[in-house]
N, C-alpha and C positions, 0 to 999 in steps of 0.2 A: 503494500499499500504506499506507494512512493511517488504518486501522481502529483505533478505541480498544481499549485492554485489556480483557479480558473481566471483567465483575463475577463474583461467585461466589454461587450460590444452591444449595442442597440439597434444596428442594421440587420436586416434580412440579407442584403447582398454581401455583407461581410461577416456574417456569423459563420462560425468554424468552429470545431470540436475545441472544447475547452473555454468558449466564450459563453459569460453569463449574460443576459440582458440587463442593462442599467435599470434599477428601480430603488427608489427610496421608500416607497410604500407599496406592498403588494396584497391584492385582496384574492384570496382562495374561494372558489366556489364549486361545491361537490353536490352530487345527487344525494346522497345518503352518508351516515355516521359511518366512520371508519376509513373512509377514503382520505381523510386528511392525513391519516397516519400511513395507512398501507401503501397508498398510490402517491401522495404528495408529500409525505413525510421528509424524504431525502432532500428533494429540491427546495423545499421550505427551509430546511436547515441551512443550505447553500446561501439563499437568499438572507436568511437571518445573520450568517456569518459576513455577508458584504455589507451589513449595517441596516438592511431593510426592515421597516415595521411591518409587522404581518397582521392580517385581519382574515376572519372566515365566515362565509355563509354557507350554510349547509340547507339545502332546500327541502328536506324532509325529516322526520323523526325516527325513521328506521322501523317503523311498525311491522314492514313485509318480512323481517327476519325474526323468526322466533327467539325468544330468550332463554336461557339455562338457569334462571333463577326462580323457578317454582311458579308462584302466581304473579309475579311481578309483570307488568304489561312493558313491551317493548318501548312504545311511544313514551313512557314515563322514565324509563331508565337510559335508553341509549342518548338522549340529549345531555344527560349529566356524563356520560362517558366521553362524549364529544368535547365537553368543557375540560374534563380532565386531561384528556389526550392533547388538545390544543395548549394547555398550559405547560405540558411537558414540552411541545414543540415551540414554546415561547411565542406563541400567537396572542397578539395584545388584546382582541376583543372577537367575541364569538357570537353569531346570530343562527339560532335554528328556526326555519320556516315551517309552515304548517301544512305543505302540499303532501298529497298521499304518496307514500312510498310506492315505488312500483307502477306509478300511473303518471309520472312526469311528462311522458311523450303525448299524453292525451290533451294535454293544455296547450293552447296556441302559443307560440314563440313569443309572440308581442305580451301575453300575460306574465309569462315567466320573465321576460325582458323588463317589465315594468318592477318586478320585486329586486331583481339584480339591479337596476338602474338605482333603485333607493339605496342600496348598499354601497354603490359607486358614489353617490353624492353624500352619503354619509361619512366614508373614509378617506374619499379623495384620491383613490391610489393612481400611480402612475404604471401601473401593470397589474393586469387580471390573469390569474392562473385558473387552468381547469384542468380534467382529465381529458386526454383526445378521444374523440370518439372510436378510432379503432382500436383503442386500448381498454373500452368499457363496454356498455351496453346502450340499449335505447334511451335509458335514463341520462347517461353522460352526453349521448347525442343531443337530446333537449336542451340540456344545460348548455351545451358549446354553442348550439344554434342561436339560443337566447343572448348568451353572452356575447356573441359575434354582433347582434343588433345592438347590444348597448355599447360595445366596443367602437362600433361605428359612430353611433350618436356622440358619444363622448371624447372621441378621440384619444382613446387609451388603448394601447397595445395589448393583445391578446395572446397568451402563449399556453400551450398545453404539454404536458407531461404525456409522452407517447412511449411506443415499443422502440426498441433499439433497432429495428429493421425498416422503420416507416420511412416513406419517402419524404425528401426535403428536412429530414430530422438532424440534429446534432447532438453531440454528447458533452456535457459538462461534468469534468471528474470532480469527486468529492475531496480531492488534495489529501494533505497530510492528516486532516481531521477526520479521515473515512471511517475509521473505527468507530470514534466518538459519535459520529453522525449516525451510523447504522444502530449502534447501542441506544441512541435517544429515540430512534425510529423504533426500534424494537419494545421499548418502555412505552411509547405512546399507544402502540398496537396492543399491548397488553391491558391498557386501561380500559379497553372493550370487553371486560370480562363476562359480560351476558352471553358472549358468543364463543364458548369453548371449543364447538366443532370447528368453527370457522377459524379460531383462534390458531389452530395447531396448522391448518393448510397456509394461512397468510405468513405466520413465522417461517414455516418451511421454505416458502417462496421467497421470503426476504433474505434466508440465509444463502439463497443462489443468485442474489443480485450480484453485478459487477460493482466497482467503485466509481461508477459513473451514472448519470441521470440524463436520459435521453428527452430532448424538448424539440418542438417544432412551434412554429408561428402560424395561428389560425387568423389573426388579422393584424397588420402592420400598418397604420393609416398614415396618410401624408400628413405633414403639418408646414405651415408657413414658418418663415424665420421668426416672426413675432410670437409663435406658438412654441417654439422650439426650446427645450431645455438645455441648460449647458451640456455639452458633452453629447447631446442628442444628434444623431446623423439621420437625415431624411431618406426614406426609402425613395427609390428611383421609379 
């Protein structure tokens, strides 16, 4: 685990392996509890290490997944688990919305976009992070589509954590802190204690991860010079 620390590049034309998009504030949007840790935990730690402030919007309460806590209801337990996991990951503020788990794809993108837009206005991020559609399910696709609408309207870049073999993707190394980052990610995943069966599978998958995180752009809007932040490279 001797990878170099990532450089920082905001441009889709110059993005290469090792480049981390410039971000002072990152809003992560997930379809369900657990994704903030299992899917986005590693890259969130890289953003945190670069000095970015992290916030999270989870669109559902996770009620579609049964809990392993007897009579406890998933929609009551899993939001608390998200809060605990997020605190481990260093997320500053967490919001859990009330859309029905497993049914996000049944909502119009404009409706989901309105909810994500409220989070963007609240946190004023300069980067939105989601799970790429090809790395998730129909719920992740619905989130990505709605986030794309918001990103276009707000002029905020949208980046997705994807698969290593995804077209147009690049990899960000975890650097010398790789072991620490993966340990933190494991601890955040373990906060979802109501999911013992899933936990074993997720932890097994984490143990196989490389010391890199794959990203790709979903939306990188043009900005005028007046809108451009210092160090921001305009897309061609």
